[in-house]
N, C-alpha and C positions, 0 to 999 in steps of 0.2 A: 562225421563222416568216418571216422578212427572206430567207433562204435559200429556204425554197418561192418567196416570192415572185419572185425571180431568176428561178428554173428554170423557171416556166410564163409569165414574160415571154417567153422565150427561145422556147418552142414553136410560139406562134402565129405568129410570124415566121419558123420553118422553115417549116410549112404553105405559106404564102405563095411564099417562094422557091423550092420544088420546082417551080414551075412556069417558072421561068424557067431551067430545066435546058437546058445544048446536048446533044442526042443524034446529031449530026453524025460523020462520019469523022473528024473533026480532034481528038476527045475529048467530054468530058462536064464541065461545070461549074455550081456552083452557089455562091451565097453569100446570106448573111442577117444582119442585125443581132443582137446579144447585149446586153441590157438586163438589169442586176441591181443590188442595193441592200445592202451591208453597212454597220453602225456606223462602222468605222475606213476605209473608203475614199469613203463617200457614196455616191451614184448614178453607176453604172459603164455606161459606152456603149463597144459596140465590134462587131465586124464579124467574122464566120469565112467564108474561103472554102475549097471543096472544087475540084479541080481533078482528074480524072483522064484522064492525057494519052492521045492516039490510040496503040492498040495495035502494039508493036513487031514486025516483021516479022525474028524470031528463029528462024532454020531449026537454031540449035543446040539449041533445048530443046523438048521438046511440052509444057511447064507453062504456063499463063496467070501471067506476072508480070506486073502493072497496075505504071506507073510514076505516082506522086501526088504533088502538091503542095497543102500545105493552109497557107495564112496565118491568120494569128489577131491581133486589136487589141483592145485595152482601155485606155480611159482613164476617170479619175475626175474628179468633180470638186473634189478634192483635190490637182490635178495628179499623180498617180501614173498610172503606164502598163506596158505590156506590149505586146511585139510579139515574134511567132514565125514562124518560115519554117520547116516540116517538108518534107522534099524525099525520095522514094525513086524513083529513076532505074535506069532499066536501060536500057542501050545496045545498038543491037543485036547486037553481037558478045556479049553477055552479062554485063559487067561491072555492077556494082550500087555506086550512090554513096547511102549512106543518111545523110542530117545535119540536124541541127536548128542553126538560127542563133535564140538567144535574146536580147531586152534586156529587163530587169527592172528596174523600178524601183518598186517595191512591197511594202507589210505584211507581215511574215514573222513566224511565233511560236517562240519557243525554251521545251520543255519540259525540256530536259536531257537528259541522254545515259542510254544504257541502257533495257531492258525494263521500270522499274515506277514510270515516271514519271506523273506523274498529270494527268488531262485539264482539271481545273479549275485546275491551278498553272502560269503559264506567262508569259512577256514577250513584249509585240510590240515589233519593231523593223523599221527599214527594210533591203532585201537588194537592194542595185545591184550588178545585176552584165552583162555582155555575155559570150558562150558561143558556140563555136562548135564543135559535137560531133559526131561521126559514126565511119563507116568505107567504106573502098572497097575490095570484092572482085571477083577475079577468076574465071570460072568453072573448074575443072579437068575438070569434066563437069556434065551438065545438073541434078545433084543436088550437088554439090560445090561449095564457092567457098572460096575463102583470099585473104586481104590484110591491110589493116593496120587500126588503129584511132587516133583522135586526138581531141584535147579541149583546146580553149584557153578559159580561164576567168578573166578580170579581173572580182574582188570587190571590194565596200566595204560593209561592214558599219555603218550610221547610226544615229541615234535612238535610241540606247539608253539603258534607264534608269538613272541613277544608283546603284549600289549594287545594282542588280537582280539579278536570276537569271543574267543573263549575267557579269557583272563579278564575281559574287560564284561561279561555276563557273571562268571563266577559260580556256574551252576554246581550243584550238589552232585559230587562225583569227578571233579575235575581233574584229579591225579590218580584217579582209579579206585580199585577196592577191593574185597570181597564179600562175597554174598552167599547165604544159604537159603533154600526157600523150601518148605514141606505144606502141602494140605491136602482137601479130600480133592478127589476127583469125580467126577458121572457121565458116564454117555450112552444114550440111547440110539440103537443103530438098526434099521432096515433095510438098508440099501443091499439090492441085490448082488452086488459087486464093488469091492474095494476100489480098484485098480480103475474102474472105468463106467461108474454107476448109471444104469438106465433109469430106476424107480427107486423111492424112497425117503426115507429121512436120517439125515445125522445130526444128533446135537449133544454137544459136548459143553460142561458146566466143569470149573475148577477156581477153587479158593485157596492160594498160598499167603503163609506168613512167610516174609522176611527180615527176620530179625537176629539171627544168630550171628552174624559177623558185624563188620562194620556200616551195616544200614540197618533201617526199621522200619516196616511198611508192609500192607496188603496188597495183592494183585488178583484180581476178580476178572477170569477170560468166560464169556459165553460166544460158542460157535454153531449155528442154526443152518443147514442145509436141506434142500428139498430138490429130487430129481423126478422129470418129467417125461415120460415117452409120447412124442406126438404122433400119431398114426403108426408108426413102427419104431424098433428099437435105432433105428438110424438116425432119427432126428429126436435129439435129447434137447430140453431145457433145465440148466441149472440154475437155483438159486440159495443165496447164502446174506444173514446178517450175522456180522460179528462184532464184538462191543470188547475193550477190553478198559477195565478201571483201576486206576490205584488210590490208595488211601492210605495219608500220612506223611507226616512231612519230613522223610529222609528218604527219596526216591530220586537216584542216580541219573542223571539228563540220559544218560545210553541204555538205560532201562526203560525208558518212558514209552509210552506206544507209538507208534509211528502209523499214518496212514497210509503209505505206500508200500510197494513192493514187486516182486514177481509173483505174488499170489494174493496179492490188494490188489488196491487202484490202481490200476496199469494204465499210465498215461501220463501221473505226475513226475515231474523231471528229476527228484532224485528220491530216495525211499526214505532219506533223513529229514526232507524238508518238514514237514509238518509232524512235530513231535508234542506231546502235552500230556498232562494227567489222566486224560478222560479220550478216549477214542472210541468212533461209531462209524463202520458203514454198511452197505448193503448191495450185490453185484448181482447179475443175472447173464448168462452168456447160453447161447446157442451151439450146438456141438454136431456135425455129422461128417461121415466118411466122402471123400469123393472118388478117387481112382485108384486102383493097384494100393500102394499104404499111405498115400495121402489123404489128409482129411481138412477141415478149415472150423473155425468158430468166429463169433460176432458177438462181443460184450459191451456192458455197459455198467458204470458205476457212480454211487453218489454215497459222500461221506464227510468226516470232519473231526477235527482233536479240539479239545478244550479244556482251561482250567477246572471249572467245575461242572456238572451235571447241567446246572441250570443256566450255562453259559453259553451250550447251544444255539444259534441263531440261523434261521431257513436261510438267509440272503446271504451266508457267509458261506455255504455248503461246496465241496469240492465234487466237480464229477468228470466222468474220464466216458471216453467210449474208443472202441477198435475191433482190430480185426487181427485174427491168428492164425496161422498154420500150422498142421501135424504130420509127423510122420512116425508111423508105427514101426518103434525097433525091435518089440516081441510083439509081433502082429497074434500070435494065438492066444497071449495073454494082455491084450486090449492096452499096451503099455505105449504112450508115445513119448516124442520128445517133440517139444512146443516153440515156436517162435512167434510172437506175438508183438502186433504195434498199437502202442495206444497215443489217443490223443486226451489234454485236458483242459481244464479252464487256463485262459490267458495265454495261449498260444504255447502251452507245453505239451510234451510228448516224450516216449520214450521204448524203448528197444528191449524183449524180454525173450529168454532162453531158458526152457526149464526142462525138468523131468516130470513125466505125468502130469494132469490136469492140473489147473490153478486152485481147486478146491472142488 
C-alpha cells in the first residue's frame, strides 16, 4: 500500500506540470515533483525534469534522432539521496554521446546470488556510489555507428548487518571498490523516431574490460529491438532481446547482471532479487493511445540468470506479464510518463513509474 501511495502522489503533479511544457523551436521542457514514502526511507521528496532539445539540422541522416536530457533528484527525511542526469545527445554531424551520471546514497537489498533466491529473505544495506557510464559513437552511415564505451564506478557498501546475509555469503565487492571500464561499442539503428519508435530495428553491442582499478573482468552486452506498426502507427508492437554476460573471477556482486527493474522484466518483486554472472531475457509490448493525452500498454516477458551459459534451464525461467498507463507530458514529442503494474512467477508483483518507454 505504501508503494501505491507514492505512485499516485506523483501522477497528479504530472498532469499539472505538463501545462508548463515549452513547444518553442528551442525545444520542449517539463518538470514536476515526485513524492513517495517507504519505511526504510521515510518521506521521499524529489523532482524529475525532461528536456527534449531543439531538432538538430543533420543532413547526413533521414532519421529523427532526438537529443534529450533527463535530470532526477530525490531526498529523504533520513538524509538519503539520489541524483541522476541522463544525456542522449546527437551532434549535427551525427555523433552520439549517450551517458548517465549518478550519485546514490540510498538503501538497497541483497538477496544472494543466483536464480533461486527467496524474495522474503534479504538484507538491507546502504549503497553509496558515484558513476559515470555511457558511450560515444561515430556514424559510419545513417544506420551504423561505432565507437567506445566507458564506465567509472566508485562504490562504498555501508550499514551491513553484522553476521547477516552479506557477511555470510562474503561476495566479491562486499566493501565496495573502484572500477574503470573501457571497450568498443557498435549500434545499428533504423528506428523512425528514438523517443517513441513505430518501426525499425535497434541493435546495440559492446564489450568492456574492467581491469584498471580494484577488479578484473570482461562484460558483454547485446540489446536487440524491433518495432512494428499494426494497421497504423497507433498500434505498435515492440520486441526486445537483451543479454548481459560477464567473464572473469573478480566481478563485484553489485555489478552482476540483474533480471528485473523498471525497464526489464517488470513484475519481479525486487530489481536485485535475481543476479548472477550471466543474464538473458526477452519481452514484448503492445502500445496504443487512448484519448486526450492518455495511452496504454500490455506487456509480457521471460528470462533468467545463471552462473555459466550452460546452466540456463527452461524449467527455471522467470516470466512476467502486466498492463500500463501512459500520460503524454510532451505530446508533440511523443514523450510519455509511464505507470506499469506487472505480475511475475510465484505471485510476485511490482509497480513502476518511468520516463519514456521501457525499451
